[in-house]
N, C-alpha and C positions, 0 to 999 in steps of 0.2 A: 884485576878489571884493567880491561884496556883502554889507553889514554884517548882522547878524542883530539886529533892532529888537526892543523890548520888547513892541510890537505883533504881531509874528510869533509870538514864543515865547507870548504869551497865547493868541493864535488856535489854535495847534497844541494848546496844553494843554488848552483847552478843549475842541476837536474831539476829543481823545485820551479825555477825561474822559466826554464824553457817549457816545461810541461803547462804552467798555470799563469805566465804573464801575459800570453795572449787573450786567455778568458778573462783576467783582470782589466784589460785594456777594453775589451768587449763591454763588460758591465759598467765601466766608467764611462765610456761615451754614450751609455743608454740613457744617462742623466745630462747629456750635451744640450745647451739650447739651442745651437747651430743646427741647421738643416743638411750643412756639409759636413760629413761623419769624420772627415780628416782635419776638422778645425774646430778646435775648442772654442765656445762660445759663452761659458758659465754655465753654472748649475741649473736644472730644471727638471720638472717631471712632465714635459710637456708630451713628448712622444709616448708615455703611459696613457695619458689621456687619449692622444690620437689613435692608440692601439685600441682602445675599447670602441672606437666608432669604425674600424676596419674589419668588414663582414669576413671578407675571405680569409684573413690570418685566423681570426675567431672560429670560423668553421672549420679549417684545417686543425687548428689546435684542439677542437673537440673531437675530431675524428680521431686524431693522435690518441687522446686520452681514453677515448672509448674501445679503440683498437687495445692498446695497451693493459687495459684493465680486464678486457674479455680473454686475450692471447695469455696474459700472465698467469689468470685463474685457471684456463684450460692446461696450460702446461705443467702448472703446480699440481694438479690433479692427476694427470698422466705420469708426471716423472716421479711423483711419490708412489704411486702403483708400482713404476718400473724397478725403483729402489727397493722396495718391500720385496719383490720377487726375487730380485738378485739376491738380497740378503737371506730371506728365508729358505728358498728353495736349495740353497747349497749346488753342488757341482751337478746340475741337470744336463741331460744332453742338448747340445746347441746353446750352451751359457755364453759361451765364447762370441758365437755369431750374435747372440741377443745383446750382450754387451757392447759389441762394437757396432751395431747399429744405432743402438742408444747414443754413443759417443761421436759418432761420425760427423754430425754437423758442427761439434766443436773445433774440429780441425780442417773441415771442408771450407774452401774459399766462399763469401757469399754471393759472388757472381754466379758460382755454379750452383749453390742452393736456390738462387733466385730464378736463374734458366730453367733449372729442372721443375720448378713450381709453375712457371710460365708453361712452359711445355705440357705438364700435367694437365691445368687447368685447359687448353686449348685442344688436348686430345679427348677430353671428356666434355668438352663444349660447355663449359661453366662462364657464365659473365663474370668478368673480375671486377671485385668491389670491395667491400667493406668485409664479408666473410673470408674473401679468398687472401687478404692480408692476414687476418685472424688465422687462418690456417696455416699460413707462412711462417708468420712470427710463433707460433706455437710451436711449430716443426723444430724452429730455430733455438727456443728457449727450454724446451721441456728436457734437453739434454743436460743443461746446467743444473736444472732442478734436481735431476736423477742424482748427479754427481754430489752436490751439495747433501744433499739429504742422507745418500749412501754412505758419506764420510761421517756423518753424524750416527747412521747405524751401525758403524764398525765398532763404535766404543761402546754400544748399548750391551746392557746388562741384562741377560735372557731370564735370568732367575727371579726377578721382579715380575716377568709375566707367569713364570711358572708357580711364584708364590700367590699371585691373584688366584690362578686356575685351582691350585690346591685348595682354596679358600671358598671354590664354588662358583666363581665368575665366568660366564660363558666367554667363548673367543672375542666376540664382538664388544662385548663390555670391558674384556681386560685391555683391549687396543683402544677401547675410546676412553678409558680412566687411567690407563697405566702408558701404553706406548705413546700414545698422541700428545699428552701432555709434555712428554720429556723430549720429544723431537720437534713440539710446535716453534719454538724459536728458529730452528732449522729452517722448516716449511716456510715461515715468514719472511726470513732472509732471502732464501730462494725465490720467492714471490716478488721482493722487492726489486730485486737484480733483475728477474725476468721483465719486469715494467719498465726498469731503465733500460733494458736493452732494446725494448719494443719502441719506446718511446724514441728514442735517436736514429732509428734504423732508416737509412735512406736506399740503400743498395736492393735487399730483397722487396722492399715495398715498392719499388720502382719498376720491378717484375710482376709482382702480383695483383698491384692496384689497376684500377682503369678508371675512365672518365669520369664516372659518376662520385667518386672518393679520391680526395687529395688530403696525404698527411702533411703535417707542418714541415717536416724534413725536405719532403719533396717540394712544397709551396716556397721555402726558402732558398732551395736550390735554384728553381727555375726565375726567381725574384733576382738572383744575385748576378745575373747575366745582364740583366738591366742597371746595375749599381745598387750598392747597399743603402737601403732606406732607414732611416732612424729608428722606425717602428721595428724592424727586425732586430736590431739591437736590443731593444726594448724586450720582446718577445723571448728571444734566446736568454736573456737575463733572467725572465721569469723561468724558464725551462730548465736553466741551469741550476737554480735554486731548488727546483722540484727534484730533479736527479740527484743531487747532492745531498738533500735529507733521505731519499731512497737508498743511497748507497752506504750513507751514514748510519741509518737504522738498520740495514742487513748487516753491517758489520758489527755494530752493538748486539744484534739478535743473535748473530753466530758465536760471539764471545760468550754470551748467557748459555748458548747450548752448549758449549764446551766445558762451563762453569757446571753446568746441571749434569752432563755426563760423568765428571769427576765425583760430584757429590753423590750421585746414585751408585757408583762402584765402591765407595766408601760405604 
């Protein structure tokens, strides 16, 4: 077994501090009693109470949550269908192009994706608002869902489906009773990651949204030019907790999916 050296410990500690120390400071100052965010004035839940009366932030947070839920659900549905097509259809004509189109948003800069969405909505004369942001976020997240579910299907044992159909189960029932339960943790993990990506996106949403809908990241970005308000620290801390729970749950479900795959092969 390789020994853990002092250098490795320091490197890991510095890396974690670089990533998470700013977040920890933000959460700490959300409990600051002082209105000046750079001056510590003692512990207080005052700004969480003030947040409950800030209609603009609450509306933006509700918009972000609604868009994240709808877009994550749509992206999961489309991504699962795409993953099943890539898995079941084998090497069909145009497979490489299809797989490239599915995975393109993963490597494409968000600015290009957002600008292309904006040009599309302008070309077809669609008013930008809630549903245009949903479409943009669905496009962004469905490729991630397809990759996650497809990685689970690679280890899937087709003999389980064949056994069910040999016993008289029709294809739909086989999928619902055999395939779906085995890939359900991967689907849930993909949904949660799509939800987290939609929740904190500001680049694509700034291109796809209109004056009628403002998401929380866009609202915070516009407010930050006038100075950081303590209420922003509070709402950011709440969303950090929500995203953290979603990502942690996705990781646990992905591990559960891998465990189920190993048990199914045995």
